[in-house]
FITOR-615390 format. One record per residue: residue in one letter; x, y, z of N, C-alpha, C, O in turn. Coordinates in steps of 0.1 Angstrom, whole numbers. Example, Ala and Ser with C-alpha at 12.3 -4.5 7.8 and 13.67 -1.06 7.14 Angstrom:
PT_r_n.c1_n.c2_n.c3_ca.c1_ca.c2_ca.c3_c.c1_c.c2_c.c3_o.c1_o.c2_o.c3
PT_A_132_-57_78_123_-45_78_132_-33_78_142_-33_85
PT_S_128_-22_71_137_-11_71_129_0_79_134_11_80
END
This chain:
PT_r_n.c1_n.c2_n.c3_ca.c1_ca.c2_ca.c3_c.c1_c.c2_c.c3_o.c1_o.c2_o.c3
PT_X_939_561_1230_938_548_1229_929_542_1219_921_551_1214
PT_X_929_531_1214_923_525_1200_915_511_1203_915_501_1196
PT_X_907_515_1216_900_501_1218_888_501_1210_882_512_1207
PT_X_884_490_1206_871_487_1201_858_484_1205_855_472_1208
PT_X_853_491_1206_838_491_1211_825_481_1208_820_479_1197
PT_X_823_478_1218_814_463_1208_795_476_1200_792_488_1203
PT_X_793_473_1195_778_479_1187_766_474_1192_755_479_1191
PT_X_768_464_1198_756_461_1207_753_469_1224_761_476_1231
PT_X_743_465_1225_739_477_1240_747_470_1251_748_458_1253
PT_X_753_480_1257_764_472_1269_757_469_1277_746_476_1279
PT_X_761_457_1286_758_447_1291_765_443_1302_776_438_1298
PT_X_764_443_1315_769_432_1325_771_441_1334_765_451_1332
PT_X_779_438_1348_785_447_1354_801_443_1353_806_431_1354
PT_X_809_453_1352_821_453_1353_827_460_1369_821_471_1370
PT_X_835_457_1379_839_462_1389_855_463_1391_863_453_1392
PT_X_858_478_1392_874_479_1390_877_486_1409_871_494_1416
PT_X_888_479_1410_893_482_1426_904_490_1423_912_487_1414
PT_X_905_503_1432_917_511_1425_913_522_1409_920_530_1403
PT_X_899_517_1408_894_525_1395_898_535_1393_902_539_1382
PT_X_900_542_1404_900_562_1403_916_564_1404_921_574_1411
PT_X_921_558_1399_939_560_1397_941_559_1385_932_557_1377
PT_X_954_560_1383_962_562_1367_959_554_1360_958_559_1349
PT_X_954_536_1360_952_533_1351_936_532_1351_932_534_1340
PT_X_930_530_1358_914_531_1360_911_540_1357_901_537_1350
PT_X_912_556_1358_910_563_1347_908_562_1333_898_565_1326
PT_X_921_558_1329_924_556_1316_915_547_1310_911_550_1299
PT_X_911_536_1316_900_526_1309_891_529_1312_883_521_1307
PT_X_881_540_1321_874_540_1328_858_541_1312_848_534_1312
PT_X_864_554_1301_856_553_1292_848_544_1281_837_544_1276
PT_X_865_533_1281_859_518_1276_848_509_1279_840_502_1272
PT_X_850_510_1293_844_501_1303_828_503_1302_819_495_1301
PT_X_826_520_1301_816_523_1299_810_519_1288_800_511_1290
PT_X_811_520_1280_813_518_1266_806_505_1264_797_501_1256
PT_X_812_502_1272_811_482_1269_806_474_1279_805_462_1278
PT_X_801_481_1290_793_477_1301_781_486_1302_779_498_1299
PT_X_773_475_1310_762_484_1317_761_492_1324_755_503_1324
PT_X_772_485_1336_772_490_1350_788_491_1353_795_481_1355
PT_X_792_502_1352_807_497_1358_811_504_1373_809_516_1372
PT_X_816_500_1383_814_500_1400_829_498_1398_836_489_1393
PT_X_835_516_1406_847_518_1409_849_518_1425_841_524_1432
PT_X_860_512_1428_855_508_1447_875_518_1448_885_513_1444
PT_X_874_526_1451_891_531_1458_891_543_1473_884_551_1479
PT_X_902_539_1475_904_548_1489_910_564_1491_912_571_1501
PT_X_912_566_1474_915_580_1474_927_581_1482_927_591_1489
PT_X_937_574_1482_946_574_1489_954_589_1488_959_591_1477
PT_X_957_599_1498_964_610_1493_975_613_1483_975_623_1476
PT_X_985_601_1485_995_598_1482_996_601_1463_1006_605_1457
PT_X_984_598_1459_976_599_1447_964_605_1443_960_603_1432
PT_X_957_614_1453_947_622_1452_949_629_1466_945_627_1477
PT_X_956_637_1459_957_649_1470_946_656_1478_946_657_1490
PT_X_938_661_1470_925_667_1473_915_656_1479_905_660_1484
PT_X_917_644_1479_903_638_1483_891_632_1475_884_623_1478
PT_X_892_646_1460_879_643_1458_879_632_1445_890_627_1442
PT_X_869_627_1438_864_626_1420_880_628_1413_886_638_1417
PT_X_884_622_1406_892_629_1397_885_627_1385_877_618_1382
PT_X_890_640_1375_884_642_1365_883_634_1353_875_632_1344
PT_X_896_629_1355_899_617_1347_886_604_1345_885_599_1334
PT_X_877_600_1357_871_592_1355_858_597_1352_852_607_1356
PT_X_854_581_1342_837_591_1330_833_587_1342_837_580_1352
PT_X_820_596_1339_811_603_1351_800_593_1345_789_596_1351
PT_X_800_584_1337_796_571_1340_798_558_1346_795_547_1343
PT_X_807_566_1356_815_552_1366_810_557_1379_810_569_1383
PT_X_805_542_1386_800_548_1396_814_548_1411_823_539_1410
PT_X_813_554_1418_824_555_1423_827_551_1440_832_560_1448
PT_X_826_543_1444_827_539_1458_838_542_1467_846_533_1467
PT_X_842_552_1476_854_552_1489_852_545_1491_840_542_1491
PT_X_864_533_1495_861_526_1509_876_519_1503_882_519_1493
PT_X_878_513_1516_891_502_1517_889_489_1511_880_481_1514
PT_X_901_489_1502_893_475_1497_901_460_1508_897_449_1509
PT_X_910_466_1513_918_456_1527_909_453_1540_913_445_1548
PT_X_893_459_1542_883_460_1550_875_450_1544_874_452_1532
PT_X_867_439_1550_856_431_1549_844_440_1548_833_437_1543
PT_X_847_452_1553_830_455_1557_829_460_1542_818_457_1537
PT_X_839_468_1534_839_474_1522_831_462_1511_826_463_1500
PT_X_832_453_1516_832_440_1503_817_434_1509_811_428_1500
PT_X_813_434_1516_800_441_1522_787_446_1518_775_442_1517
PT_X_794_460_1518_786_474_1513_788_471_1500_777_468_1495
PT_X_801_470_1491_796_468_1474_790_460_1476_779_463_1478
PT_X_792_443_1476_787_432_1470_774_429_1473_768_420_1468
PT_X_767_441_1487_750_435_1486_740_440_1476_729_435_1474
PT_X_745_453_1470_741_455_1457_750_455_1445_745_461_1435
PT_X_761_451_1443_771_445_1432_768_432_1428_767_423_1437
PT_X_767_428_1413_768_413_1413_779_416_1399_774_417_1388
PT_X_793_416_1400_802_414_1393_803_405_1381_808_394_1384
PT_X_801_405_1367_804_402_1355_814_394_1354_815_382_1353
PT_X_831_411_1357_844_410_1354_849_417_1366_841_427_1370
PT_X_857_415_1372_868_421_1383_878_426_1375_883_418_1367
PT_X_884_439_1375_895_445_1374_902_448_1386_897_455_1395
PT_X_908_444_1387_916_444_1404_926_457_1396_927_457_1384
PT_X_932_467_1403_942_473_1399_944_483_1416_949_494_1418
PT_X_940_477_1423_942_486_1436_958_477_1441_960_465_1441
PT_X_962_485_1444_980_476_1450_988_492_1454_989_503_1449
PT_X_993_486_1466_1004_499_1467_1020_494_1458_1026_483_1458
PT_X_1023_506_1453_1032_502_1441_1046_513_1448_1046_522_1456
PT_X_1058_509_1441_1068_517_1441_1079_504_1452_1076_499_1462
PT_X_1091_503_1443_1099_494_1444_1109_498_1455_1115_488_1459
PT_X_1112_510_1461_1120_519_1472_1110_520_1484_1114_517_1495
PT_X_1101_522_1483_1088_524_1495_1085_511_1501_1080_509_1512
PT_X_1089_501_1491_1079_492_1496_1095_485_1505_1093_478_1515
PT_X_1105_487_1501_1116_480_1515_1110_492_1529_1107_488_1540
PT_X_1110_499_1527_1107_507_1538_1091_508_1547_1088_510_1559
PT_X_1084_506_1537_1069_506_1542_1064_486_1540_1054_484_1547
PT_X_1068_477_1535_1068_460_1536_1051_455_1542_1046_445_1536
PT_X_1046_462_1553_1035_461_1557_1027_465_1554_1016_460_1556
PT_X_1027_476_1548_1017_487_1543_1016_480_1527_1005_481_1522
PT_X_1028_475_1520_1023_475_1510_1022_453_1507_1021_451_1495
PT_X_1022_444_1513_1022_433_1522_1004_437_1524_996_429_1519
PT_X_1000_447_1530_984_444_1536_979_446_1524_973_436_1519
PT_X_979_458_1517_971_461_1506_976_452_1493_966_447_1487
PT_X_985_449_1489_982_439_1479_979_424_1481_974_417_1472
PT_X_983_418_1496_982_406_1495_963_401_1505_955_392_1503
PT_X_962_409_1511_952_413_1522_943_415_1515_933_408_1513
PT_X_946_431_1508_932_434_1498_925_422_1489_913_419_1488
PT_X_938_417_1484_933_406_1473_923_397_1479_912_393_1474
PT_X_930_393_1492_921_380_1497_910_386_1503_901_379_1501
PT_X_907_394_1510_898_406_1514_884_402_1499_874_394_1500
PT_X_887_406_1492_881_409_1480_875_394_1477_863_392_1476
PT_X_886_382_1476_881_370_1472_870_364_1476_861_358_1469
PT_X_872_369_1495_865_363_1502_849_369_1506_839_364_1511
PT_X_850_378_1503_839_388_1495_830_383_1486_818_384_1485
PT_X_842_376_1480_831_377_1460_824_362_1475_812_362_1479
PT_X_833_355_1477_822_338_1477_820_337_1491_822_327_1498
PT_X_813_355_1497_808_351_1510_796_352_1502_786_344_1503
PT_X_795_360_1495_781_366_1493_774_357_1479_762_356_1477
PT_X_782_355_1474_780_341_1461_778_346_1451_770_342_1443
PT_X_788_360_1447_788_368_1438_798_363_1428_804_372_1422
PT_X_802_352_1425_815_349_1416_818_356_1402_813_353_1391
PT_X_823_363_1404_822_366_1385_829_359_1376_839_353_1380
PT_X_825_359_1362_828_353_1356_844_352_1350_850_344_1343
PT_X_849_365_1355_865_367_1352_872_378_1362_866_384_1370
PT_X_882_378_1362_891_385_1371_903_389_1365_911_380_1365
PT_X_907_402_1359_916_406_1350_926_412_1365_922_419_1374
PT_X_936_407_1362_949_412_1373_959_423_1370_968_418_1362
PT_X_961_433_1372_971_440_1370_982_439_1376_985_447_1384
PT_X_993_429_1373_1005_424_1380_1015_436_1373_1012_446_1366
PT_X_1027_430_1377_1040_441_1377_1055_431_1371_1059_422_1377
PT_X_1061_437_1359_1076_427_1358_1082_427_1371_1089_417_1373
PT_X_1080_433_1378_1084_434_1393_1087_417_1400_1097_413_1406
PT_X_1074_411_1395_1076_394_1401_1090_388_1396_1097_381_1404
PT_X_1094_391_1383_1102_385_1377_1121_390_1384_1131_383_1381
PT_X_1121_399_1392_1132_406_1396_1140_405_1385_1134_405_1374
PT_X_1156_403_1386_1165_403_1378_1162_403_1358_1164_410_1348
PT_X_1154_388_1365_1152_381_1351_1162_372_1349_1172_370_1356
PT_X_1159_367_1334_1171_358_1327_1180_364_1322_1178_377_1323
PT_X_1193_358_1316_1204_364_1312_1210_350_1302_1203_340_1301
PT_X_1222_351_1295_1225_345_1284_1238_349_1285_1244_359_1283
PT_X_1244_332_1292_1262_334_1291_1268_333_1279_1261_329_1270
PT_X_1281_337_1276_1289_339_1267_1285_323_1262_1286_325_1250
PT_X_1283_313_1263_1278_300_1255_1268_302_1246_1266_299_1235
PT_X_1259_310_1257_1241_308_1250_1233_307_1260_1223_313_1260
PT_X_1237_296_1276_1236_293_1281_1225_301_1295_1229_309_1304
PT_X_1216_298_1293_1204_311_1303_1204_306_1315_1206_295_1319
PT_X_1203_320_1325_1208_317_1337_1200_328_1340_1196_338_1334
PT_X_1196_323_1359_1191_339_1369_1202_342_1375_1207_332_1381
PT_X_1209_353_1378_1222_360_1386_1216_359_1399_1221_353_1408
PT_X_1204_366_1399_1196_367_1412_1196_381_1415_1194_388_1405
PT_X_1197_387_1425_1196_403_1433_1214_408_1434_1222_402_1441
PT_X_1214_417_1427_1229_422_1427_1230_431_1444_1221_438_1450
PT_X_1239_428_1447_1250_431_1459_1255_448_1462_1257_458_1455
PT_X_1255_447_1472_1260_461_1477_1272_462_1474_1277_471_1467
PT_X_1278_452_1478_1292_451_1474_1299_453_1459_1310_459_1457
PT_X_1290_448_1448_1293_450_1435_1287_460_1428_1292_464_1418
PT_X_1274_466_1434_1272_478_1432_1280_492_1438_1279_504_1434
PT_X_1286_488_1444_1294_498_1454_1311_501_1443_1318_510_1444
PT_X_1313_494_1437_1321_488_1429_1321_497_1413_1329_502_1406
PT_X_1305_496_1413_1304_505_1401_1301_487_1389_1299_486_1377
PT_X_1301_479_1396_1300_467_1388_1282_469_1383_1274_470_1393
PT_X_1277_469_1372_1264_474_1371_1259_456_1365_1251_449_1371
PT_X_1267_452_1351_1264_439_1342_1270_428_1352_1278_429_1361
PT_X_1263_418_1347_1269_410_1351_1280_404_1342_1279_407_1330
PT_X_1291_395_1347_1303_399_1339_1302_385_1328_1300_374_1332
PT_X_1305_389_1311_1306_378_1302_1284_374_1298_1279_363_1293
PT_X_1278_383_1300_1263_378_1304_1256_390_1291_1261_400_1286
PT_X_1243_381_1290_1237_398_1281_1222_392_1287_1217_381_1288
PT_X_1219_401_1289_1200_401_1293_1194_395_1284_1198_394_1273
PT_X_1186_390_1287_1170_390_1278_1156_392_1280_1153_398_1290
PT_X_1149_390_1272_1136_397_1273_1130_389_1286_1138_381_1291
PT_X_1120_390_1290_1109_383_1305_1099_379_1297_1095_388_1289
PT_X_1093_370_1296_1083_363_1291_1077_348_1299_1081_336_1298
PT_X_1066_353_1307_1060_349_1313_1057_335_1315_1053_329_1324
PT_X_1062_329_1299_1059_311_1302_1069_309_1301_1067_302_1291
PT_X_1085_310_1303_1095_307_1301_1100_314_1317_1097_308_1328
PT_X_1104_322_1317_1111_332_1329_1103_332_1342_1092_336_1344
PT_X_1113_325_1351_1110_321_1364_1111_333_1372_1121_340_1373
PT_X_1099_335_1378_1096_348_1388_1106_346_1399_1107_335_1406
PT_X_1113_355_1401_1122_356_1415_1121_375_1422_1130_381_1426
PT_X_1112_377_1421_1118_393_1428_1125_393_1437_1127_384_1446
PT_X_1132_404_1434_1142_409_1441_1135_424_1449_1143_434_1449
PT_X_1123_426_1456_1119_439_1465_1104_430_1470_1097_420_1469
PT_X_1104_441_1477_1090_436_1486_1077_437_1478_1069_428_1478
PT_X_1077_451_1469_1070_450_1459_1063_441_1451_1051_440_1449
PT_X_1079_433_1447_1078_422_1435_1073_411_1442_1066_403_1435
PT_X_1075_409_1458_1068_395_1460_1057_397_1466_1051_387_1470
PT_X_1050_411_1468_1035_410_1474_1029_406_1464_1020_397_1464
PT_X_1035_415_1449_1024_409_1433_1027_397_1431_1018_392_1425
PT_X_1035_388_1435_1038_372_1430_1026_366_1436_1018_358_1431
PT_X_1027_374_1454_1019_361_1462_1005_368_1456_995_361_1460
PT_X_1002_377_1449_988_380_1442_980_378_1438_968_379_1439
PT_X_993_373_1428_988_364_1414_986_349_1420_978_340_1417
PT_X_997_348_1429_992_330_1434_981_324_1441_978_312_1442
PT_X_975_339_1449_964_333_1457_953_335_1445_943_327_1446
PT_X_953_345_1432_943_346_1428_940_336_1419_929_332_1418
PT_X_951_332_1412_953_316_1407_947_308_1416_934_309_1416
PT_X_951_300_1424_948_293_1429_931_291_1435_925_280_1438
PT_X_926_304_1437_914_304_1444_903_303_1431_893_297_1432
PT_X_909_312_1417_898_310_1408_903_298_1402_896_292_1393
PT_X_910_295_1404_910_277_1394_898_270_1405_887_265_1401
PT_X_902_270_1418_889_260_1427_874_266_1420_867_258_1414
PT_X_871_278_1420_856_283_1419_855_283_1398_844_284_1391
PT_X_865_282_1394_859_280_1378_860_296_1375_851_301_1369
PT_X_870_303_1379_864_316_1374_878_322_1365_888_324_1372
PT_X_877_325_1352_883_328_1343_894_336_1349_890_344_1356
PT_X_908_336_1348_918_349_1350_929_360_1342_940_357_1345
PT_X_929_366_1337_938_374_1329_948_381_1342_946_388_1352
PT_X_956_375_1334_968_379_1342_978_388_1341_988_381_1342
PT_X_983_402_1338_989_410_1330_1002_417_1339_1002_426_1347
PT_X_1013_409_1335_1028_421_1340_1028_431_1331_1029_432_1319
PT_X_1026_440_1341_1030_455_1331_1045_458_1336_1051_456_1347
PT_X_1049_464_1322_1065_471_1321_1063_484_1330_1056_485_1339
PT_X_1071_495_1325_1072_507_1333_1057_513_1323_1053_508_1312
PT_X_1052_521_1329_1039_522_1325_1041_540_1327_1049_545_1335
PT_X_1035_544_1322_1035_560_1320_1029_570_1308_1027_565_1297
PT_X_1027_581_1311_1016_591_1305_1006_601_1306_1003_604_1318
PT_X_1001_605_1298_991_617_1307_983_609_1315_979_598_1314
PT_X_979_622_1331_974_613_1337_981_607_1351_977_608_1362
PT_X_990_603_1347_998_597_1358_997_612_1369_996_624_1368
PT_X_998_601_1380_1002_613_1395_1015_618_1393_1023_610_1389
PT_X_1018_632_1394_1024_640_1392_1028_644_1410_1037_652_1411
PT_X_1023_638_1422_1033_642_1433_1032_628_1445_1032_627_1457
PT_X_1030_619_1434_1036_603_1446_1055_603_1440_1063_598_1431
PT_X_1056_609_1446_1076_606_1446_1080_587_1441_1088_584_1433
PT_X_1075_582_1446_1075_566_1443_1074_560_1430_1079_549_1427
PT_X_1066_568_1420_1060_562_1401_1065_570_1398_1068_580_1403
PT_X_1067_565_1386_1071_576_1372_1083_585_1369_1082_597_1368
PT_X_1093_579_1367_1103_584_1368_1102_591_1352_1113_590_1347
PT_X_1095_594_1345_1092_597_1327_1086_612_1334_1090_623_1330
PT_X_1076_611_1343_1070_627_1345_1080_634_1354_1079_646_1354
PT_X_1090_629_1361_1100_632_1372_1109_638_1363_1110_650_1364
PT_X_1115_632_1352_1121_636_1341_1117_648_1335_1127_653_1330
PT_X_1110_652_1333_1101_659_1318_1102_676_1336_1107_687_1339
PT_X_1093_667_1340_1098_684_1355_1111_688_1356_1112_700_1353
PT_X_1124_681_1358_1131_683_1356_1136_693_1345_1138_704_1347
PT_X_1137_687_1334_1137_694_1320_1137_706_1319_1144_715_1315
PT_X_1118_704_1325_1108_716_1323_1118_729_1328_1120_740_1323
PT_X_1123_725_1341_1128_736_1349_1143_746_1346_1149_755_1353
PT_X_1146_737_1333_1165_737_1328_1173_728_1334_1185_728_1330
PT_X_1168_718_1349_1182_711_1349_1188_702_1338_1183_702_1327
PT_X_1197_696_1342_1203_679_1338_1198_670_1348_1198_672_1361
PT_X_1192_660_1339_1184_647_1344_1194_640_1347_1201_635_1338
PT_X_1197_639_1365_1209_627_1368_1203_611_1363_1192_606_1363
PT_X_1216_607_1359_1208_590_1356_1219_583_1364_1232_583_1364
PT_X_1207_575_1372_1218_563_1378_1225_554_1373_1222_549_1362
PT_X_1237_549_1379_1245_537_1376_1252_547_1364_1256_558_1365
PT_X_1251_538_1351_1258_543_1341_1250_551_1326_1253_553_1315
PT_X_1237_553_1337_1226_555_1325_1225_543_1309_1223_546_1297
PT_X_1227_531_1315_1226_525_1304_1217_515_1312_1211_507_1304
PT_X_1214_514_1322_1197_506_1327_1189_505_1315_1185_514_1307
PT_X_1185_491_1312_1174_490_1300_1155_494_1309_1151_491_1321
PT_X_1150_499_1300_1134_499_1308_1127_494_1300_1135_487_1293
PT_X_1114_492_1295_1101_491_1287_1093_499_1292_1086_495_1302
PT_X_1093_508_1287_1082_522_1288_1070_520_1279_1069_523_1267
PT_X_1063_515_1285_1049_518_1278_1042_525_1283_1042_528_1295
PT_X_1033_532_1270_1024_545_1271_1012_539_1277_1010_527_1277
PT_X_1006_549_1283_992_544_1291_981_540_1285_971_535_1290
PT_X_984_544_1271_970_540_1264_971_528_1259_961_522_1258
PT_X_982_520_1255_986_507_1251_981_497_1265_972_489_1265
PT_X_990_501_1275_983_493_1288_967_494_1288_961_483_1289
PT_X_961_509_1288_944_503_1287_938_499_1279_926_496_1281
PT_X_944_499_1266_937_489_1253_942_469_1259_935_459_1257
PT_X_952_469_1265_957_453_1271_949_453_1281_946_441_1284
PT_X_942_465_1290_934_457_1302_921_455_1297_915_445_1301
PT_X_915_463_1288_899_466_1278_902_447_1276_898_437_1283
PT_X_912_448_1264_909_435_1262_910_424_1271_902_415_1270
PT_X_918_424_1278_918_413_1290_902_410_1294_900_398_1296
PT_X_891_420_1297_882_419_1302_873_416_1293_864_410_1297
PT_X_875_419_1276_867_418_1270_869_406_1258_860_405_1249
PT_X_880_399_1258_883_390_1254_870_377_1252_863_374_1261
PT_X_871_373_1241_861_362_1242_865_345_1248_859_335_1253
PT_X_881_351_1243_885_333_1255_897_341_1258_901_352_1255
PT_X_902_332_1267_914_335_1273_927_322_1276_923_310_1272
PT_X_936_323_1280_945_310_1282_949_312_1297_959_304_1299
PT_X_946_318_1307_946_318_1322_961_318_1326_964_317_1338
PT_X_969_318_1316_983_320_1324_989_333_1327_978_338_1325
PT_X_997_343_1330_1004_357_1330_1006_360_1311_1010_353_1302
PT_X_1004_368_1311_1012_378_1299_1016_389_1303_1011_397_1311
PT_X_1030_388_1292_1034_405_1297_1024_416_1285_1016_414_1276
PT_X_1032_431_1291_1026_440_1285_1040_447_1286_1049_448_1294
PT_X_1036_452_1273_1051_463_1271_1050_471_1257_1040_470_1251
PT_X_1061_478_1251_1062_485_1245_1068_477_1233_1067_483_1223
PT_X_1074_464_1233_1082_456_1230_1091_458_1226_1096_452_1216
PT_X_1097_466_1231_1113_467_1230_1121_475_1243_1115_483_1251
PT_X_1131_472_1245_1139_484_1250_1145_495_1249_1152_498_1239
PT_X_1141_502_1260_1151_515_1255_1161_516_1271_1157_511_1281
PT_X_1173_523_1269_1181_526_1279_1171_539_1287_1161_544_1281
PT_X_1175_542_1303_1170_548_1308_1177_565_1300_1170_575_1297
PT_X_1191_563_1298_1197_575_1289_1188_577_1284_1180_585_1289
PT_X_1185_571_1267_1183_572_1259_1165_582_1263_1161_588_1254
PT_X_1160_582_1272_1148_581_1276_1148_598_1278_1141_607_1276
PT_X_1159_595_1284_1162_609_1295_1168_623_1285_1168_635_1287
PT_X_1172_615_1273_1179_629_1261_1167_632_1256_1164_644_1255
PT_X_1160_621_1251_1146_625_1242_1139_637_1247_1135_645_1238
PT_X_1137_640_1263_1133_648_1274_1138_660_1274_1133_671_1272
PT_X_1152_656_1278_1159_668_1277_1158_677_1261_1159_690_1263
PT_X_1157_672_1247_1158_679_1241_1142_684_1241_1140_696_1239
PT_X_1133_676_1243_1121_682_1245_1121_697_1248_1114_705_1243
PT_X_1128_699_1257_1127_712_1269_1137_716_1266_1138_726_1273
PT_X_1146_715_1259_1158_726_1255_1168_724_1268_1172_734_1272
PT_X_1172_714_1274_1179_718_1287_1186_710_1286_1183_700_1280
PT_X_1200_712_1296_1210_710_1293_1210_690_1295_1202_683_1299
PT_X_1222_689_1289_1228_671_1284_1223_665_1301_1227_670_1311
PT_X_1214_653_1299_1215_648_1314_1233_643_1317_1241_642_1308
PT_X_1234_640_1328_1245_636_1334_1243_624_1344_1234_622_1352
PT_X_1255_615_1339_1256_603_1349_1262_607_1365_1271_614_1369
PT_X_1252_598_1373_1258_604_1389_1263_592_1392_1273_595_1399
PT_X_1262_580_1392_1272_562_1394_1263_560_1408_1266_550_1415
PT_X_1254_569_1413_1242_566_1422_1233_548_1420_1234_543_1409
PT_X_1229_543_1426_1218_534_1424_1212_533_1435_1219_534_1444
PT_X_1199_529_1438_1190_521_1445_1187_510_1446_1184_505_1435
PT_X_1188_502_1457_1187_489_1464_1171_487_1457_1163_496_1455
PT_X_1168_471_1452_1162_465_1448_1161_471_1437_1150_466_1434
PT_X_1166_481_1425_1164_481_1411_1173_468_1401_1184_463_1403
PT_X_1164_467_1393_1174_451_1387_1178_462_1374_1175_474_1371
PT_X_1187_452_1368_1196_462_1358_1186_463_1346_1182_474_1344
PT_X_1183_454_1337_1173_456_1329_1163_444_1328_1164_432_1331
PT_X_1152_453_1321_1139_446_1322_1132_452_1306_1133_462_1300
PT_X_1126_441_1305_1121_442_1290_1111_427_1288_1112_416_1292
PT_X_1098_434_1280_1090_421_1278_1088_416_1267_1091_425_1258
PT_X_1083_405_1262_1081_398_1251_1066_395_1249_1059_385_1250
PT_X_1063_409_1244_1041_401_1242_1035_396_1237_1023_396_1234
PT_X_1046_386_1233_1038_382_1221_1027_369_1221_1022_362_1213
PT_X_1028_371_1237_1012_358_1242_1001_370_1242_990_367_1237
PT_X_1004_382_1246_992_390_1252_985_394_1233_974_398_1230
PT_X_997_389_1223_992_392_1208_983_383_1203_972_388_1198
PT_X_985_367_1204_979_356_1200_966_353_1213_959_343_1211
PT_X_964_359_1223_954_355_1231_945_367_1230_933_365_1230
PT_X_952_381_1230_944_388_1230_937_394_1222_925_397_1224
PT_X_947_397_1209_944_402_1194_952_416_1198_950_424_1190
PT_X_961_420_1212_963_429_1215_978_435_1208_984_427_1201
PT_X_983_447_1208_996_451_1204_1000_469_1205_993_479_1201
PT_X_1010_471_1209_1016_486_1217_1013_488_1199_1014_482_1189
PT_X_1007_502_1205_1010_511_1192_1018_529_1191_1017_539_1184
PT_X_1024_523_1203_1028_537_1202_1045_541_1207_1045_538_1219
PT_X_1054_544_1203_1070_543_1205_1075_552_1213_1070_563_1214
PT_X_1084_548_1219_1094_560_1230_1089_575_1227_1084_582_1236
PT_X_1092_579_1212_1095_593_1208_1075_597_1211_1072_605_1219
PT_X_1065_590_1203_1059_597_1205_1047_593_1219_1036_598_1220
PT_X_1052_585_1226_1048_583_1242_1053_597_1249_1046_605_1257
PT_X_1068_599_1244_1072_610_1257_1065_622_1250_1063_631_1259
PT_X_1059_627_1239_1052_640_1233_1039_642_1239_1033_653_1239
PT_X_1036_632_1243_1018_630_1247_1020_634_1260_1014_643_1265
PT_X_1029_626_1265_1030_629_1285_1038_645_1286_1035_651_1296
PT_X_1046_652_1279_1054_662_1277_1044_673_1274_1045_684_1280
PT_X_1033_669_1265_1027_678_1259_1014_679_1273_1005_688_1272
PT_X_1014_672_1282_998_669_1289_1008_675_1301_1004_686_1302
PT_X_1014_673_1308_1022_681_1313_1023_697_1314_1021_703_1324
PT_X_1025_700_1309_1025_713_1298_1014_722_1301_1015_733_1305
PT_X_1006_715_1299_990_723_1298_983_717_1316_971_715_1316
PT_X_988_716_1325_985_712_1337_991_724_1342_1002_729_1342
PT_X_976_730_1349_978_745_1358_988_749_1368_993_759_1371
PT_X_991_735_1372_1000_741_1387_1013_731_1389_1020_731_1399
PT_X_1015_724_1378_1025_720_1374_1040_726_1381_1047_731_1372
PT_X_1043_726_1390_1061_731_1387_1073_722_1385_1073_710_1387
PT_X_1083_730_1380_1096_724_1374_1100_714_1388_1095_718_1399
PT_X_1106_705_1387_1115_701_1400_1126_705_1406_1130_699_1416
END
């Protein structure tokens, strides 16, 4: 990661929810370098943290409070001692497929967890100067497409009937990039709906109290440090483990699903920039690699890296998945002075090398 660190003595306090997770660990060293105090609140959920212990990737300078953000008592305990200048809100239940089966859990953490945090800040009179929210491209749903005449439209969620017929794309139409200032959000998963609610709650509250907001809609984040035990996140790590075991990677639909795979280093630098930027514009911004790749392309690069058989198309599909998704990152460039540094090949090599170095990783 190539985040610029201030030459001045670190000052102020940053509070990070979910800060012991994938992204939280990745930003922890830069936060310690730029803030006088870094406080992390995380419940160390076993789906991510199998041992229940403090992760090795969390910088030793970060204070870890093991607690549940959905409980008012957590905020009474934390805010009795902490007066955050900046809050980075990472805590969330993720996973498109899982959210369909555990909608209450996703809504409780993503929506109620956010409102409990805001109530706690208000109750203790500890309003931060800024809140940075890690949101998701899932808020867009299928996103925009252009018809044969170039007119933009929103086709909405694909139905089981069309998917059963292997009608993957929308006829005579071309997908377009997701851009927060233009793209209408219309989530097609419970997860996406809760993240959009999270954004709306935060913005309504923050504007009422004069708190700055930085909302970053992340595309498909991957890279060293991500959970290798959570089955609901990280197809890139799953593909690596399959290829490591000499298996042919299965490709859903026709293998031509478009995704914006953005390396954790780039995501971490965007979030830190959101926390440190002198000024912000307050509206959501998109964070991605700046280009799309097909699932098949990513799988072929990984298969070649491990000398595995070529990937194969299965024709299977997953409810709630969108056909194409990638970001227009110009707003983040203009507002935060941020830009992605890694392409897909570089990112896959970093992820693969990290997985290969893990002592207990088993092929999938």
